[in-house]
N, C-alpha and C positions, 0 to 999 in steps of 0.2 A: 562460475566462481562459487564461493561459499555464501550462505545466507547473509553473513555479516558484510561481505564485499558488495553484494547486490544492494543491501540496505544502505550502505554508505553512499553508493552512487545515487540512489533515490533521494536520500536526504540532501546530498550536495546539489542535485538538480532542483529540488524544491526550494532550498534556501537561496539559490541564485535567481529565483524568479523575482520580478519587480514587486516590491511591497511586502515581501516576506521577511519577518524579523528573526524568527527562531523556529527550528524544527526539532522535535524530540520523538524518539521511538517510544511507543506505548508499552511494547513488550519485546522480548528477544525475537528477532526474525528467525523463521524456520523454513526448511525445505520439506514439503509434504512427501512422506515416503511412498504414498500410493500413486501420485501422479507427477512428482518432480517439480511442482509449482512452488515458487517462493511466496511465503505469506509474510507481508510487511505492513504493520499498522503503526501509524504515527500521528502526532499532533502538530499542526502548523499554526503559528501565530503571525498574523500579518495585519496590514492596514484595514482589511475587510473582516477582521475578527479572528477568533480561534476556531479551528475546525479539526475534527477527527477524520482521518483517512484510513480506509481499509483497502489494501491493495493486494492483488494476486498477480504474479508475474511468471510467465513461461518464457524460456529461452530455448529455442530449437532451431537447428540448422542455421545458426547465426542470425536468426530473426527474433525480435522482441515482441511479445504479446502481453498486454497489460489491461487489467480491469480494475478500476478504482471507484469506490463509493465514498462519498463524503457527507458529513453533517456538521452543523454548528455544534460547538461543545454543549451548549445549553439544551440541545435536542438529542444528543447522542444516546443517552441512557434509554430514552424511549425508542430510538431507531436501531440500536446496536444489533439486536437479534435478527431483525429483518435484513440489515446490511450484511451480516455474516452469512445468513442463509443464502442471500443473493450471490455473493462472490464465491461461495462454495460450489455453485453450479457451473462456474467457468471451467471449461475443459478444452483440450486442444488435441486435434488429430491432424498431423502433417504427413503427407505422403511424399 
């Protein structure tokens, strides 16, 4: 699907988790033109506090591959670059 369709599914899955009150996309979801991975970053507000999520998703041969990093909102600014650098290393080779 499109990045927007994939993001809608991620947001729906997250908001349906127990204790989650609201989920908001932090920026527009995109499909990386170099590797086909979806880049979806969102904010989740739940009974355990507010957290930033940085997610990279591959869909290949009807299989879903996901890498997610998360940090509490109050720590995100400090950890943002490290999280982004980490998820950028996620790659997939399917034979």
